[in-house]
N, CA, C and O of each residue as an XYZ file, in Angstrom:
716
protein
N      47.659    -32.943     24.208
C      46.499    -33.509     24.661
C      46.302    -33.243     26.190
O      47.245    -33.432     26.959
N      45.113    -32.817     26.629
C      44.888    -32.685     28.021
C      44.567    -34.038     28.696
O      43.769    -34.829     28.192
N      45.170    -34.257     29.770
C      44.963    -35.476     30.590
C      44.456    -35.142     31.955
O      44.871    -34.170     32.585
N      43.516    -35.999     32.411
C      43.124    -35.868     33.778
C      43.808    -36.927     34.557
O      43.684    -38.110     34.237
N      44.545    -36.539     35.594
C      45.364    -37.483     36.353
C      44.978    -37.481     37.884
O      44.384    -36.539     38.408
N      45.347    -38.558     38.514
C      45.236    -38.614     39.992
C      46.619    -38.911     40.486
O      47.219    -39.914     40.101
N      47.126    -38.069     41.319
C      48.560    -38.119     41.715
C      48.746    -38.166     43.272
O      48.078    -37.441     44.009
N      49.645    -39.016     43.720
C      50.014    -38.984     45.144
C      51.106    -37.940     45.291
O      51.879    -37.714     44.361
N      51.175    -37.312     46.433
C      52.151    -36.243     46.678
C      52.420    -36.149     48.163
O      51.543    -36.425     48.982
N      53.598    -35.771     48.499
C      53.930    -35.548     49.961
C      54.087    -34.074     50.219
O      54.884    -33.382     49.584
N      53.292    -33.608     51.183
C      53.331    -32.191     51.511
C      53.934    -32.108     52.948
O      53.493    -32.777     53.883
N      54.988    -31.225     53.050
C      55.596    -30.933     54.335
C      55.088    -29.645     54.869
O      55.169    -28.618     54.195
N      54.555    -29.664     56.081
C      54.076    -28.444     56.817
C      55.017    -28.084     57.885
O      55.255    -28.918     58.759
N      55.593    -26.897     57.908
C      56.477    -26.547     59.034
C      55.802    -26.596     60.349
O      54.601    -26.329     60.398
N      56.443    -26.907     61.402
C      55.839    -27.003     62.797
C      55.161    -25.712     63.119
O      54.045    -25.733     63.637
N      55.774    -24.576     62.839
C      55.101    -23.311     63.209
C      53.784    -23.027     62.471
O      53.004    -22.180     62.905
N      53.545    -23.700     61.407
C      52.330    -23.505     60.646
C      51.157    -24.402     61.237
O      49.992    -24.190     60.902
N      51.483    -25.348     62.071
C      50.460    -26.235     62.603
C      49.461    -25.564     63.551
O      49.810    -24.665     64.316
N      48.288    -25.998     63.484
C      47.245    -25.455     64.290
C      46.282    -26.643     64.688
O      46.189    -27.663     64.005
N      45.600    -26.431     65.806
C      44.735    -27.574     66.276
C      43.428    -27.577     65.408
O      42.719    -28.580     65.329
N      43.155    -26.435     64.779
C      41.903    -26.392     63.951
C      42.113    -27.030     62.633
O      43.082    -26.718     61.941
N      41.224    -27.933     62.251
C      41.405    -28.755     61.040
C      41.353    -27.941     59.789
O      42.086    -28.230     58.843
N      40.470    -26.879     59.738
C      40.328    -26.078     58.544
C      41.584    -25.306     58.236
O      41.952    -25.163     57.071
N      42.254    -24.803     59.261
C      43.480    -24.043     59.037
C      44.615    -25.017     58.531
O      45.431    -24.646     57.687
N      44.627    -26.239     59.068
C      45.664    -27.153     58.732
C      45.355    -27.551     57.232
O      46.300    -27.613     56.445
N      44.128    -27.811     56.827
C      43.770    -28.232     55.451
C      44.142    -27.060     54.463
O      44.592    -27.296     53.342
N      43.935    -25.815     54.927
C      44.287    -24.661     54.079
C      45.815    -24.627     53.886
O      46.294    -24.366     52.782
N      46.571    -24.891     54.954
C      48.047    -24.855     54.870
C      48.502    -25.966     53.955
O      49.486    -25.773     53.240
N      47.863    -27.105     53.926
C      48.242    -28.282     53.087
C      47.933    -27.907     51.568
O      48.743    -28.197     50.688
N      46.800    -27.287     51.304
C      46.435    -26.935     50.025
C      47.359    -25.867     49.424
O      47.824    -25.987     48.290
N      47.614    -24.797     50.238
C      48.555    -23.771     49.810
C      49.931    -24.379     49.460
O      50.510    -24.082     48.415
N      50.426    -25.230     50.357
C      51.770    -25.798     50.132
C      51.775    -26.733     48.891
O      52.734    -26.751     48.119
N      50.704    -27.486     48.727
C      50.572    -28.368     47.502
C      50.589    -27.482     46.276
O      51.348    -27.764     45.349
N      49.807    -26.443     46.218
C      49.735    -25.605     45.044
C      51.092    -24.947     44.744
O      51.463    -24.869     43.573
N      51.818    -24.491     45.703
C      53.160    -23.968     45.624
C      54.164    -24.932     45.001
O      54.913    -24.594     44.085
N      54.141    -26.177     45.553
C      55.052    -27.206     45.084
C      54.640    -27.642     43.631
O      55.482    -27.864     42.761
N      53.318    -27.745     43.434
C      52.822    -28.064     42.085
C      53.262    -27.144     41.005
O      53.657    -27.576     39.922
N      53.192    -25.753     41.318
C      53.578    -24.754     40.380
C      55.041    -24.839     40.124
O      55.472    -24.655     38.986
N      55.820    -25.105     41.116
C      57.326    -25.086     40.974
C      57.768    -26.320     40.175
O      58.819    -26.267     39.536
N      57.042    -27.381     40.183
C      57.482    -28.610     39.461
C      57.432    -28.377     37.934
O      58.297    -28.909     37.239
N      56.504    -27.641     37.392
C      56.370    -27.266     36.015
C      55.856    -28.415     35.091
O      54.775    -28.343     34.508
N      56.754    -29.544     34.991
C      56.395    -30.589     34.047
C      57.158    -31.900     34.539
O      58.135    -31.871     35.287
N      56.621    -32.964     34.054
C      57.358    -34.287     34.227
C      57.380    -34.976     32.845
O      56.584    -34.683     31.953
N      58.306    -35.877     32.734
C      58.470    -36.629     31.460
C      57.232    -37.473     31.153
O      56.812    -37.552     29.999
N      56.637    -38.114     32.189
C      55.610    -39.052     32.006
C      54.230    -38.351     31.833
O      53.397    -38.821     31.058
N      53.998    -37.252     32.541
C      52.667    -36.602     32.579
C      52.606    -35.379     31.779
O      51.495    -34.948     31.471
N      53.715    -34.741     31.386
C      53.692    -33.501     30.628
C      53.617    -32.337     31.526
O      54.027    -32.455     32.680
N      53.125    -31.210     31.098
C      53.038    -29.988     31.846
C      51.877    -30.081     32.902
O      50.743    -30.439     32.585
N      52.230    -29.741     34.145
C      51.208    -29.699     35.214
C      50.469    -28.439     35.139
O      51.065    -27.392     35.393
N      49.171    -28.430     34.801
C      48.403    -27.189     34.607
C      47.581    -26.780     35.829
O      47.579    -25.614     36.223
N      46.911    -27.711     36.402
C      46.009    -27.277     37.447
C      45.676    -28.426     38.415
O      45.621    -29.591     38.022
N      45.464    -28.076     39.647
C      44.886    -29.039     40.691
C      43.453    -28.820     40.663
O      42.978    -27.697     40.833
N      42.722    -29.889     40.447
C      41.213    -29.768     40.434
C      40.572    -30.112     41.774
O      39.707    -29.381     42.256
N      40.981    -31.193     42.361
C      40.461    -31.584     43.737
C      41.466    -32.157     44.563
O      42.399    -32.806     44.089
N      41.312    -31.938     45.811
C      42.193    -32.670     46.827
C      41.340    -33.807     47.270
O      40.334    -33.594     47.947
N      41.712    -35.051     46.903
C      40.967    -36.184     47.177
C      41.084    -36.840     48.576
O      40.107    -37.284     49.178
N      42.409    -36.869     49.068
C      42.627    -37.454     50.321
C      43.817    -36.880     51.002
O      44.835    -36.645     50.351
N      43.741    -36.632     52.329
C      44.860    -36.228     53.126
C      45.131    -37.353     54.109
O      44.291    -37.675     54.949
N      46.280    -37.933     54.000
C      46.650    -39.025     54.865
C      47.062    -38.516     56.327
O      47.043    -37.326     56.641
N      47.419    -39.510     57.143
C      47.793    -39.126     58.543
C      49.206    -38.556     58.461
O      50.081    -39.108     57.794
N      49.400    -37.452     59.149
C      50.711    -36.785     59.205
C      51.780    -37.576     59.977
O      51.462    -38.271     60.942
N      52.982    -37.472     59.571
C      54.149    -38.123     60.252
C      55.086    -37.031     60.573
O      55.454    -36.238     59.706
N      55.490    -36.969     61.828
C      56.498    -35.913     62.369
C      57.854    -36.345     61.921
O      58.250    -37.503     62.049
N      58.568    -35.363     61.380
C      59.988    -35.562     61.058
C      60.827    -35.336     62.316
O      60.707    -34.288     62.950
N      61.659    -36.284     62.681
C      62.417    -36.189     63.865
C      63.377    -34.976     63.933
O      63.456    -34.309     64.965
N      64.056    -34.714     62.904
C      65.085    -33.653     62.965
C      64.469    -32.246     63.065
O      64.974    -31.403     63.808
N      63.418    -32.000     62.345
C      62.930    -30.588     62.208
C      61.566    -30.395     63.014
O      61.245    -29.275     63.412
N      60.817    -31.461     63.230
C      59.528    -31.271     63.816
C      58.501    -30.915     62.843
O      57.350    -30.720     63.236
N      58.827    -30.805     61.532
C      57.800    -30.589     60.513
C      56.969    -31.808     60.366
O      57.378    -32.885     60.801
N      55.825    -31.693     59.775
C      54.887    -32.802     59.560
C      54.714    -33.070     58.107
O      54.423    -32.169     57.321
N      54.896    -34.350     57.736
C      54.769    -34.792     56.304
C      53.368    -35.425     56.204
O      53.017    -36.349     56.937
N      52.552    -34.847     55.211
C      51.251    -35.381     54.955
C      51.212    -36.022     53.582
O      51.487    -35.323     52.607
N      50.883    -37.338     53.427
C      50.712    -37.864     52.135
C      49.370    -37.479     51.652
O      48.393    -37.667     52.376
N      49.251    -36.925     50.418
C      47.949    -36.497     49.856
C      47.756    -37.107     48.507
O      48.713    -37.470     47.823
N      46.527    -37.217     48.133
C      46.158    -37.636     46.780
C      45.296    -36.552     46.166
O      44.325    -36.122     46.788
N      45.615    -36.101     44.980
C      44.728    -35.026     44.325
C      44.575    -35.342     42.827
O      45.345    -36.086     42.219
N      43.539    -34.728     42.296
C      43.274    -34.817     40.900
C      43.747    -33.509     40.199
O      43.674    -32.423     40.776
N      44.229    -33.646     38.948
C      44.738    -32.485     38.272
C      44.611    -32.635     36.819
O      44.152    -33.667     36.329
N      45.021    -31.595     36.085
C      44.994    -31.562     34.606
C      46.397    -31.353     34.152
O      47.064    -30.463     34.678
N      46.924    -32.151     33.158
C      48.100    -31.970     32.521
C      48.012    -31.794     31.028
O      46.973    -32.076     30.432
N      49.087    -31.330     30.406
C      49.101    -31.184     28.963
C      50.350    -31.864     28.398
O      51.469    -31.417     28.653
N      50.164    -32.937     27.636
C      51.303    -33.650     27.068
C      51.059    -33.819     25.523
O      49.959    -34.098     25.045
N      52.160    -33.627     24.829
C      52.053    -33.830     23.382
C      52.416    -35.225     22.925
O      53.242    -35.867     23.573
N      51.878    -35.704     21.905
C      52.183    -37.024     21.397
C      52.400    -36.994     19.941
O      51.824    -36.139     19.268
N      53.191    -37.865     19.397
C      53.477    -37.960     17.972
C      52.196    -38.253     17.261
O      51.441    -39.153     17.629
N      51.946    -37.417     16.155
C      50.709    -37.638     15.344
C      49.602    -36.704     15.734
O      48.567    -36.646     15.070
N      49.810    -35.962     16.820
C      48.699    -35.115     17.314
C      48.757    -33.814     16.493
O      49.829    -33.403     16.048
N      47.618    -33.186     16.302
C      47.473    -31.979     15.623
C      47.382    -30.865     16.582
O      46.533    -30.910     17.473
N      48.230    -29.820     16.465
C      48.270    -28.659     17.349
C      48.170    -27.351     16.592
O      48.450    -27.284     15.395
N      47.757    -26.288     17.324
C      47.855    -24.946     16.703
C      48.841    -24.189     17.594
O      48.790    -24.255     18.822
N      49.724    -23.480     16.929
C      50.766    -22.748     17.620
C      50.923    -21.356     16.976
O      50.550    -21.147     15.821
N      51.487    -20.408     17.751
C      51.773    -19.104     17.285
C      53.219    -18.946     17.021
O      54.049    -19.258     17.875
N      53.569    -18.440     15.785
C      54.913    -18.242     15.465
C      55.580    -17.135     16.323
O      55.052    -16.026     16.405
N      56.702    -17.422     16.943
C      57.293    -16.350     17.771
C      58.759    -16.043     17.269
O      59.365    -15.070     17.716
N      59.307    -16.871     16.351
C      60.536    -16.640     15.867
C      60.738    -17.202     14.414
O      60.495    -18.389     14.195
N      61.154    -16.414     13.476
C      61.337    -16.791     12.069
C      62.869    -16.776     11.788
O      63.547    -15.755     11.905
N      63.360    -17.981     11.409
C      64.749    -18.127     11.014
C      64.863    -18.631      9.535
O      63.876    -19.022      8.912
N      66.052    -18.601      9.042
C      66.264    -18.996      7.651
C      65.814    -20.489      7.414
O      65.229    -20.822      6.383
N      66.117    -21.353      8.413
C      65.848    -22.769      8.272
C      64.457    -23.204      8.806
O      64.125    -24.380      8.662
N      63.655    -22.352      9.394
C      62.395    -22.701      9.920
C      61.864    -21.691     10.882
O      62.408    -20.595     11.016
N      60.778    -22.060     11.571
C      60.177    -21.175     12.523
C      59.972    -21.845     13.885
O      59.885    -23.072     13.923
N      59.890    -21.135     14.976
C      59.581    -21.674     16.244
C      58.168    -21.149     16.600
O      57.827    -19.978     16.433
N      57.357    -22.152     17.120
C      55.968    -21.900     17.551
C      55.824    -22.061     19.041
O      56.562    -22.824     19.666
N      54.822    -21.306     19.646
C      54.447    -21.533     20.980
C      53.099    -22.279     20.907
O      52.147    -21.772     20.314
N      53.019    -23.450     21.492
C      51.770    -24.286     21.533
C      51.408    -24.531     22.937
O      51.896    -25.491     23.534
N      50.561    -23.702     23.516
C      50.126    -23.858     24.903
C      51.369    -23.593     25.790
O      52.032    -22.566     25.643
N      51.666    -24.507     26.687
C      52.847    -24.314     27.557
C      54.133    -24.641     26.872
O      55.196    -24.368     27.431
N      54.103    -25.236     25.638
C      55.316    -25.557     24.943
C      55.833    -24.393     24.213
O      55.216    -23.871     23.284
N      57.077    -23.957     24.682
C      57.704    -22.746     24.120
C      58.457    -22.927     22.784
O      58.610    -21.977     22.017
N      58.912    -24.133     22.529
C      59.720    -24.382     21.395
C      59.264    -25.606     20.537
O      59.796    -26.709     20.665
N      58.272    -25.362     19.672
C      57.916    -26.359     18.614
C      58.568    -25.897     17.378
O      58.271    -24.796     16.914
N      59.446    -26.669     16.807
C      60.217    -26.269     15.618
C      59.579    -26.807     14.383
O      59.336    -28.008     14.267
N      59.296    -25.903     13.432
C      58.820    -26.257     12.084
C      59.932    -25.908     11.091
O      60.181    -24.753     10.746
N      60.564    -26.969     10.668
C      61.682    -26.836      9.689
C      61.158    -26.480      8.281
O      60.085    -26.916      7.864
N      61.956    -25.676      7.575
C      61.598    -25.293      6.145
C      61.491    -26.559      5.297
O      60.771    -26.540      4.298
N      62.142    -27.618      5.627
C      62.013    -28.906      4.887
C      60.592    -29.485      5.050
O      60.076    -30.168      4.165
N      59.986    -29.192      6.198
C      58.664    -29.756      6.421
C      57.501    -28.714      6.082
O      56.360    -28.860      6.521
N      57.861    -27.722      5.320
C      56.899    -26.696      4.781
C      56.845    -26.739      3.261
O      57.337    -25.821      2.605
N      56.260    -27.780      2.692
C      56.241    -27.884      1.196
C      55.558    -26.719      0.547
O      54.470    -26.289      0.932
N      56.243    -26.227     -0.454
C      55.677    -25.106     -1.241
C      56.079    -23.701     -0.624
O      55.752    -22.684     -1.236
N      56.713    -23.621      0.462
C      57.134    -22.364      1.054
C      58.628    -22.055      0.827
O      59.482    -22.941      0.789
N      58.880    -20.777      0.683
C      60.294    -20.357      0.555
C      60.580    -19.139      1.464
O      59.719    -18.291      1.700
N      61.775    -19.101      1.935
C      62.142    -18.065      2.852
C      62.356    -16.760      2.149
O      62.949    -16.729      1.071
N      61.892    -15.686      2.727
C      62.059    -14.296      2.147
C      62.768    -13.396      3.230
O      62.250    -13.177      4.325
N      63.930    -12.917      2.865
C      64.739    -12.121      3.735
C      64.184    -10.717      3.853
O      63.608    -10.218      2.886
N      64.325    -10.073      4.963
C      63.815     -8.733      5.136
C      63.939     -8.289      6.578
O      64.523     -8.999      7.397
N      63.409     -7.145      6.895
C      63.305     -6.635      8.220
C      62.514     -7.522      9.104
O      62.869     -7.767     10.257
N      61.340     -8.049      8.511
C      60.574     -9.063      9.147
C      60.529    -10.274      8.246
O      59.659    -10.392      7.382
N      61.524    -11.224      8.464
C      61.544    -12.388      7.540
C      60.249    -13.215      7.598
O      59.560    -13.297      8.615
N      59.973    -13.815      6.447
C      58.681    -14.600      6.349
C      58.950    -15.845      5.487
O      60.006    -15.948      4.863
N      58.033    -16.751      5.454
C      57.955    -17.801      4.485
C      56.770    -17.711      3.642
O      55.647    -17.703      4.146
N      56.978    -17.637      2.277
C      55.882    -17.321      1.367
C      55.533    -18.523      0.506
O      56.379    -19.366      0.210
N      54.321    -18.580      0.127
C      53.807    -19.685     -0.723
C      52.882    -19.072     -1.755
O      52.235    -18.067     -1.461
N      52.789    -19.638     -2.964
C      51.898    -19.172     -3.947
C      50.394    -19.606     -3.587
O      49.443    -18.885     -3.887
N      50.259    -20.720     -2.986
C      48.953    -21.270     -2.769
C      48.385    -21.068     -1.363
O      47.179    -21.220     -1.169
N      49.271    -20.710     -0.321
C      48.909    -20.622      1.139
C      49.209    -19.290      1.556
O      49.962    -18.554      0.918
N      48.559    -18.925      2.754
C      48.981    -17.619      3.412
C      50.406    -17.648      3.860
O      51.012    -18.704      4.042
N      50.949    -16.410      4.041
C      52.307    -16.295      4.511
C      52.477    -16.746      5.975
O      51.597    -16.536      6.809
N      53.634    -17.370      6.262
C      53.978    -17.725      7.638
C      54.989    -16.637      8.085
O      56.070    -16.491      7.515
N      54.578    -15.869      9.151
C      55.428    -14.833      9.695
C      55.158    -14.776     11.216
O      54.325    -15.527     11.724
N      55.869    -13.877     11.944
C      55.716    -13.726     13.382
C      54.269    -13.393     13.696
O      53.628    -12.621     12.983
N      53.753    -13.994     14.790
C      52.354    -13.834     15.311
C      51.277    -14.435     14.463
O      50.116    -14.056     14.614
N      51.587    -15.341     13.587
C      50.601    -16.069     12.771
C      50.320    -17.420     13.430
O      51.229    -18.099     13.907
N      49.021    -17.797     13.443
C      48.672    -19.120     14.026
C      48.804    -20.148     12.934
O      48.321    -19.939     11.822
N      49.451    -21.256     13.231
C      49.723    -22.287     12.308
C      49.239    -23.616     12.881
O      49.526    -23.955     14.029
N      48.485    -24.375     12.042
C      48.073    -25.729     12.489
C      49.100    -26.705     11.976
O      49.424    -26.683     10.789
N      49.619    -27.553     12.822
C      50.731    -28.488     12.521
C      50.505    -29.821     13.088
O      49.655    -29.991     13.962
N      51.264    -30.819     12.608
C      51.217    -32.178     13.176
C      52.538    -32.431     13.814
O      53.584    -32.048     13.290
N      52.490    -33.124     15.024
C      53.765    -33.384     15.767
C      54.361    -34.623     15.215
O      53.727    -35.677     15.158
N      55.645    -34.484     14.789
C      56.363    -35.690     14.241
C      57.456    -36.220     15.248
O      58.052    -37.278     15.044
N      57.673    -35.448     16.306
C      58.627    -35.909     17.398
C      58.644    -35.091     18.527
O      58.378    -33.895     18.411
N      58.933    -35.601     19.638
C      59.099    -34.777     20.962
C      60.337    -35.203     21.672
O      60.828    -36.319     21.498
N      60.845    -34.293     22.485
C      62.081    -34.580     23.296
C      61.836    -33.863     24.660
O      61.422    -32.706     24.743
N      62.123    -34.641     25.688
C      62.035    -34.181     27.047
C      63.396    -33.636     27.461
O      64.398    -34.330     27.291
N      63.472    -32.357     28.025
C      64.792    -31.841     28.458
C      64.628    -31.753     30.011
O      63.881    -30.949     30.568
N      65.373    -32.625     30.611
C      65.291    -32.781     32.111
C      65.761    -31.495     32.828
O      65.125    -31.033     33.775
N      66.879    -30.937     32.356
C      67.467    -29.781     33.044
C      66.478    -28.563     33.033
O      66.363    -27.838     34.021
N      65.785    -28.371     31.901
C      64.838    -27.208     31.789
C      63.441    -27.622     32.242
O      62.585    -26.760     32.440
N      63.180    -28.981     32.418
C      61.859    -29.445     32.816
C      60.845    -28.973     31.769
O      59.812    -28.403     32.119
N      61.132    -29.203     30.513
C      60.249    -28.880     29.427
C      60.388    -29.788     28.205
O      61.382    -30.495     28.037
N      59.345    -29.744     27.350
C      59.398    -30.562     26.115
C      59.733    -29.637     24.874
O      59.384    -28.457     24.827
N      60.407    -30.246     23.924
C      60.607    -29.646     22.626
C      59.789    -30.514     21.702
O      59.515    -31.678     21.995
N      59.403    -29.934     20.581
C      58.600    -30.696     19.596
C      59.165    -30.301     18.198
O      59.605    -29.178     17.951
N      59.108    -31.353     17.284
C      59.360    -31.179     15.979
C      58.109    -31.392     15.206
O      57.531    -32.477     15.265
N      57.639    -30.358     14.446
C      56.372    -30.397     13.772
C      56.448    -30.226     12.290
O      57.480    -29.816     11.759
N      55.381    -30.530     11.615
C      55.339    -30.480     10.096
C      53.991    -29.985      9.582
O      52.959    -30.064     10.248
N      54.064    -29.479      8.378
C      52.845    -29.132      7.646
C      52.380    -30.163      6.633
O      51.435    -29.942      5.875
N      53.097    -31.339      6.642
C      52.681    -32.416      5.761
C      51.397    -33.111      6.183
O      51.407    -33.925      7.105
N      50.301    -32.799      5.521
C      49.042    -33.436      5.889
C      47.872    -32.495      5.433
O      48.064    -31.327      5.094
N      46.698    -33.075      5.453
C      45.500    -32.298      5.103
C      45.079    -31.317      6.173
O      45.117    -31.616      7.367
N      44.679    -30.143      5.728
C      44.148    -29.071      6.654
C      45.150    -28.496      7.574
O      44.790    -27.943      8.614
N      46.421    -28.604      7.228
C      47.500    -27.997      8.036
C      48.036    -26.750      7.347
O      48.005    -26.632      6.122
N      48.527    -25.825      8.164
C      49.131    -24.609      7.609
C      48.658    -23.367      8.397
O      48.012    -23.498      9.437
N      48.979    -22.186      7.901
C      48.598    -20.920      8.541
C      47.136    -20.722      8.603
O      46.422    -20.982      7.634
N      46.670    -20.265      9.728
C      45.197    -20.018      9.931
C      44.958    -18.467      9.893
O      43.860    -18.013      9.574
N      46.025    -17.669     10.231
C      45.799    -16.231     10.243
C      46.561    -15.686     11.425
O      47.229    -16.439     12.133
N      46.469    -14.325     11.660
C      47.080    -13.687     12.800
C      46.498    -14.120     14.090
O      45.352    -14.564     14.165
N      47.314    -13.984     15.137
C      46.822    -14.379     16.473
C      45.806    -13.408     16.890
O      45.949    -12.210     16.644
N      44.721    -13.901     17.550
C      43.605    -12.966     17.986
C      43.709    -12.809     19.439
O      42.910    -12.092     20.042
């Protein structure tokens, strides 16, 4: 789910980047904020940090004694993506294994769909392994699949989420090849 958030942040501007012109300073703050925002990737509470939409407030700068750099408290609005249990997602199959498939769902690289959660499907071995069903289209690499989230896990070291998904429910399953 996409969320609109308002976040406080501290931006440190090196002393050599400071200028008496306000516009140049504001540009430096925005560039530094975007760099730090991109490096952060995701948080457990907010999900994946996707975009800064507006810079709402720049507070008064405080000079750091040791370095001479200036710390500016800022408030900005942004867009995040976080998955929740029970949410319906569409993902692209990127890896097929004997016990299930891995999907990419937006910024989430590893949404796992276990063969146990694919009723009516059976694994078929081959050069390009697939899951086949008599009533539904085949699940193979690069196929878009609509799934329901049954669990999520935050991995602090990688700064990313993993999800466990299922096909148990109405209108879930393969939609066709990725376009």
